[in-house]
Backbone as numpy.savetxt, mean C-alpha at the origin, in Angstrom:
# Nx Ny Nz CAx CAy CAz Cx Cy Cz
7.29 17.19 -17.24 7.56 15.83 -17.66 8.71 15.27 -16.83
8.59 14.04 -16.42 9.61 13.44 -15.56 10.81 12.99 -16.40
11.98 13.27 -15.89 13.19 12.81 -16.55 13.40 11.34 -16.24
13.86 10.61 -17.22 14.14 9.19 -16.99 15.50 9.08 -16.33
15.63 8.20 -15.41 16.92 7.91 -14.81 16.91 6.49 -14.30
18.09 5.92 -14.24 18.20 4.54 -13.75 18.18 4.58 -12.24
17.32 3.82 -11.69 17.22 3.75 -10.25 16.87 2.33 -9.85
17.07 2.06 -8.61 16.65 0.77 -8.07 15.46 1.02 -7.17
14.59 0.11 -7.15 13.46 0.24 -6.24 13.13 -1.11 -5.64
12.53 -1.03 -4.52 12.11 -2.24 -3.83 10.60 -2.19 -3.75
9.96 -3.23 -4.18 8.51 -3.31 -4.17 8.11 -4.45 -3.27
7.35 -4.14 -2.25 6.89 -5.18 -1.34 5.38 -5.08 -1.30
4.72 -6.10 -1.72 3.27 -6.12 -1.68 2.86 -7.19 -0.69
2.32 -6.77 0.42 1.87 -7.74 1.40 0.44 -8.09 1.07
0.21 -9.36 0.79 -1.14 -9.80 0.51 -1.93 -9.78 1.81
-3.12 -10.23 1.81 -3.99 -10.16 2.97 -3.22 -10.46 4.24
-3.16 -9.47 5.12 -2.40 -9.60 6.36 -3.35 -10.06 7.45
-3.16 -11.27 7.89 -3.91 -11.84 9.00 -2.85 -12.37 9.96
-3.11 -13.26 10.85 -2.06 -13.67 11.78 -0.73 -14.02 11.12
-0.73 -14.66 9.98 0.53 -14.94 9.28 0.53 -14.13 7.99
1.50 -13.24 7.85 1.54 -12.36 6.68 2.33 -13.00 5.56
1.85 -12.80 4.31 2.59 -13.26 3.14 3.27 -12.08 2.50
4.46 -12.28 1.93 5.20 -11.17 1.35 5.74 -11.57 -0.01
5.68 -10.64 -0.97 6.17 -10.86 -2.31 7.03 -9.67 -2.68
8.29 -9.87 -3.08 9.19 -8.77 -3.40 9.63 -8.82 -4.85
9.96 -7.66 -5.38 10.46 -7.55 -6.75 11.49 -6.44 -6.77
12.65 -6.67 -7.38 13.68 -5.66 -7.51 13.84 -5.34 -8.98
13.70 -4.06 -9.33 13.81 -3.60 -10.71 14.85 -2.49 -10.73
15.76 -2.50 -11.70 16.85 -1.53 -11.71 16.60 -0.35 -12.63
15.49 -0.31 -13.34 15.25 0.79 -14.27 13.79 1.21 -14.23
13.54 2.46 -13.79 12.16 2.92 -13.68 12.17 4.44 -13.54
11.17 5.10 -14.13 10.99 6.54 -13.91 10.50 6.75 -12.49
10.88 7.87 -11.91 10.39 8.21 -10.58 9.02 8.86 -10.75
8.01 8.28 -10.13 6.65 8.81 -10.22 6.48 9.99 -9.26
5.49 10.82 -9.54 5.24 11.97 -8.66 4.05 11.74 -7.73
3.14 10.83 -8.09 2.02 10.57 -7.20 1.54 9.13 -7.30
0.71 8.75 -6.32 0.12 7.41 -6.27 -1.38 7.55 -6.12
-2.12 6.85 -6.95 -3.58 6.84 -6.89 -4.01 5.53 -6.26
-4.86 5.61 -5.25 -5.37 4.44 -4.55 -6.85 4.31 -4.91
-7.21 3.17 -5.49 -8.59 2.88 -5.89 -9.07 1.64 -5.14
-10.20 1.76 -4.47 -10.77 0.61 -3.77 -12.25 0.54 -4.14
-12.66 -0.60 -4.67 -14.06 -0.84 -4.98 -14.50 -2.09 -4.25
-15.78 -2.37 -4.31 -16.31 -3.56 -3.66 -17.47 -3.22 -2.76
-17.67 -4.07 -1.76 -18.77 -3.87 -0.83 -18.28 -4.01 0.60
-18.83 -3.17 1.46 -18.53 -3.25 2.88 -19.70 -2.63 3.64
-20.23 -3.33 4.65 -21.34 -2.79 5.42 -20.91 -1.66 6.37
-19.60 -1.48 6.52 -19.07 -0.42 7.39 -17.99 0.36 6.65
-17.70 1.59 7.09 -16.56 2.31 6.50 -15.26 1.57 6.82
-14.30 1.63 5.90 -13.00 1.01 6.08 -11.96 2.10 6.38
-10.86 1.71 6.98 -9.79 2.65 7.26 -8.76 2.60 6.14
-8.36 3.78 5.66 -7.31 3.90 4.66 -6.17 4.69 5.29
-4.98 4.08 5.31 -3.79 4.71 5.86 -2.81 4.93 4.71
-2.31 6.16 4.59 -1.31 6.48 3.57 -0.14 7.19 4.23
1.08 6.76 3.88 2.27 7.42 4.42 3.40 7.39 3.39
4.18 8.46 3.36 5.44 8.44 2.62 6.59 8.79 3.58
6.30 8.64 4.88 7.29 8.88 5.93 7.25 7.72 6.92
8.02 6.68 6.63 8.00 5.46 7.44 9.38 4.82 7.40
9.61 3.90 8.31 10.83 3.10 8.29 10.44 1.63 8.33
11.26 0.80 7.69 11.04 -0.65 7.68 12.31 -1.30 8.19
12.17 -2.17 9.17 13.30 -2.85 9.77 13.02 -4.34 9.78
14.03 -5.12 9.38 13.91 -6.58 9.39 14.54 -7.10 10.68
13.77 -7.87 11.42 14.28 -8.51 12.64 15.24 -9.62 12.22
16.49 -9.52 12.64 17.52 -10.47 12.22 17.23 -11.90 12.67
16.57 -12.06 13.80 16.30 -13.41 14.31 15.08 -14.05 13.67
14.00 -13.28 13.48 12.77 -13.86 12.96 12.60 -13.66 11.46
13.31 -12.66 10.90 13.15 -12.34 9.48 11.90 -11.52 9.20
11.13 -11.21 10.23 9.89 -10.44 10.08 10.21 -8.97 9.86
9.52 -8.36 8.91 9.69 -6.94 8.63 8.65 -6.15 9.41
9.12 -5.14 10.13 8.24 -4.26 10.89 8.28 -2.87 10.28
7.11 -2.27 10.16 7.00 -0.92 9.61 6.56 0.02 10.71
7.28 1.13 10.84 6.93 2.17 11.80 6.59 3.43 11.03
5.40 3.96 11.25 4.97 5.17 10.57 5.40 6.39 11.38
6.13 7.30 10.74 6.51 8.56 11.39 5.37 9.56 11.24
4.68 9.50 10.10 3.56 10.40 9.81 2.66 9.70 8.80
1.35 9.83 8.98 0.41 9.16 8.06 -0.93 9.88 8.05
-1.61 9.78 6.92 -3.01 10.20 6.81 -3.84 8.96 7.08
-4.78 9.05 8.00 -5.66 7.93 8.32 -7.09 8.42 8.20
-7.84 7.76 7.32 -9.22 8.16 7.05 -10.14 6.96 7.19
-11.36 7.20 7.63 -12.41 6.18 7.64 -13.34 6.55 6.50
-13.43 5.64 5.49 -14.14 5.95 4.25 -15.10 4.85 3.84
-16.17 5.25 3.19 -17.07 4.31 2.54 -16.54 4.01 1.15
-16.87 2.83 0.63 -16.49 2.47 -0.73 -17.44 3.12 -1.72
-17.02 3.46 -2.91 -15.69 3.30 -3.46 -14.74 4.42 -2.97
-13.44 4.12 -3.05 -12.40 5.08 -2.64 -11.55 5.39 -3.86
-11.28 6.68 -4.08 -10.40 7.13 -5.15 -9.62 8.32 -4.59
-8.39 8.08 -4.15 -7.57 9.11 -3.53 -6.21 9.14 -4.23
-5.67 10.35 -4.43 -4.34 10.51 -5.02 -3.46 11.23 -4.02
-2.25 10.69 -3.83 -1.30 11.23 -2.86 0.02 11.53 -3.55
0.66 12.65 -3.19 2.00 12.92 -3.75 3.03 12.00 -3.11
4.00 11.56 -3.90 5.07 10.74 -3.36 6.05 11.58 -2.55
6.23 12.84 -2.93 7.15 13.70 -2.21 8.59 13.37 -2.52
9.49 14.02 -1.81 10.92 13.86 -2.05 11.41 12.45 -1.73
10.70 11.75 -0.85 11.13 10.40 -0.47 10.88 9.37 -1.56
9.97 9.67 -2.49 9.63 8.76 -3.59 9.27 7.37 -3.08
8.41 7.33 -2.06 7.97 6.04 -1.53 6.58 6.20 -0.93
5.88 5.07 -0.85 4.53 5.09 -0.30 4.25 3.83 0.50
3.34 3.97 1.42 2.76 2.84 2.14 1.26 3.08 2.15
0.51 2.07 1.73 -0.95 2.15 1.72 -1.48 0.95 2.48
-2.36 1.20 3.45 -3.03 0.13 4.19 -4.53 0.34 4.10
-5.22 -0.74 3.78 -6.68 -0.75 3.83 -7.05 -1.71 4.95
-7.82 -1.22 5.92 -8.09 -2.00 7.12 -9.60 -2.15 7.34
-10.01 -3.39 7.59 -11.34 -3.65 8.13 -11.10 -4.11 9.57
-11.31 -3.23 10.55 -11.01 -3.58 11.93 -12.09 -4.43 12.60
-13.20 -4.63 11.92 -14.34 -5.32 12.51 -14.22 -6.82 12.33
-14.41 -7.57 13.40 -14.31 -9.04 13.32 -15.66 -9.70 13.07
-16.73 -8.92 12.94 -18.05 -9.50 12.76 -18.62 -9.30 11.36
-18.01 -8.41 10.56 -18.52 -8.17 9.20 -17.40 -8.33 8.19
-17.78 -8.80 7.00 -16.81 -9.03 5.93 -16.93 -7.94 4.87
-15.78 -7.42 4.46 -15.71 -6.47 3.35 -15.08 -7.21 2.17
-15.75 -7.19 1.03 -15.20 -7.77 -0.20 -14.67 -6.62 -1.03
-13.35 -6.55 -1.18 -12.73 -5.37 -1.79 -11.79 -5.73 -2.94
-11.55 -4.73 -3.75 -10.56 -4.79 -4.83 -9.74 -3.51 -4.71
-8.47 -3.64 -4.29 -7.61 -2.48 -4.12 -6.56 -2.45 -5.21
-6.42 -1.25 -5.81 -5.41 -1.03 -6.85 -4.61 0.22 -6.51
-3.33 0.21 -6.86 -2.48 1.38 -6.70 -1.83 1.66 -8.05
-1.96 2.91 -8.51 -1.38 3.32 -9.79 -0.39 4.45 -9.54
0.78 4.36 -10.16 1.75 5.45 -10.10 1.49 6.38 -11.26
1.45 7.67 -10.98 1.15 8.71 -11.97 -0.13 8.41 -12.75
-1.08 7.74 -12.10 -2.40 7.43 -12.67 -2.36 6.56 -13.93
-1.22 5.89 -14.17 -1.15 5.07 -15.38 -0.51 3.70 -15.16
0.48 3.61 -14.28 1.17 2.34 -14.10 0.63 1.61 -12.88
-0.09 0.52 -13.13 -0.64 -0.26 -12.02 0.46 -1.07 -11.37
0.68 -0.84 -10.07 1.74 -1.54 -9.35 1.18 -2.47 -8.28
-0.11 -2.38 -8.02 -0.73 -3.27 -7.03 -2.17 -3.52 -7.47
-2.59 -4.79 -7.40 -3.94 -5.18 -7.78 -4.30 -6.41 -6.96
-5.14 -6.23 -5.96 -5.45 -7.33 -5.05 -6.94 -7.32 -4.70
-7.56 -8.49 -4.76 -8.94 -8.69 -4.30 -8.88 -9.48 -3.00
-9.80 -9.17 -2.08 -9.79 -9.89 -0.81 -11.15 -9.80 -0.15
-11.46 -10.82 0.63 -12.58 -10.79 1.57 -11.94 -10.57 2.92
-12.26 -9.43 3.53 -11.56 -9.00 4.74 -12.50 -8.97 5.95
-12.05 -9.59 7.01 -12.73 -9.53 8.31 -11.62 -9.42 9.34
-11.58 -8.28 10.05 -10.50 -8.01 11.00 -9.15 -8.25 10.32
-8.96 -7.61 9.16 -7.77 -7.87 8.34 -7.31 -6.58 7.64
-6.12 -6.68 7.05 -5.48 -5.54 6.40 -4.89 -5.94 5.06
-5.04 -5.07 4.06 -4.26 -5.17 2.82 -3.21 -4.08 2.91
-1.97 -4.40 2.54 -0.90 -3.41 2.62 -0.03 -3.46 1.39
0.33 -2.28 0.90 1.23 -2.14 -0.23 2.32 -1.14 0.16
3.58 -1.53 -0.05 4.71 -0.67 0.26 5.59 -0.59 -0.98
5.98 0.64 -1.34 6.80 0.85 -2.53 7.84 1.91 -2.23
9.08 1.68 -2.63 10.14 2.68 -2.46 11.12 2.58 -3.62
11.52 3.73 -4.16 12.58 3.78 -5.17 13.91 3.80 -4.46
14.87 3.01 -4.96 16.23 3.03 -4.42 17.21 3.18 -5.55
């Protein structure tokens, strides 16, 4: 059983990432540290989609543009058919990055992506029609 402790976390959910990315942040000062993240993707796609998962990444904000760039140090990258149900450990870093990618510019994938911490707390819920686009969710406890 996880011990409760006061922590800060930063939650950044990037909605459909196309040429101009939208970003929504939330800062919460009290939360249990989860041990795993479950990624659920349903919907339809005529081609397999790419799922990228990492808990080893860095995020840097460009001081001039304000744009946040993410660099993956290590990641699992899979090409999967829908539906997708994968669970990943958060590890000692207690953070995750999940990307769902449709790299094809000629076909549309209609998807519903959800991320649950410890298989119970939904922290991301997004529907999208994707063509040459990405859904991304980034979460870190601080």
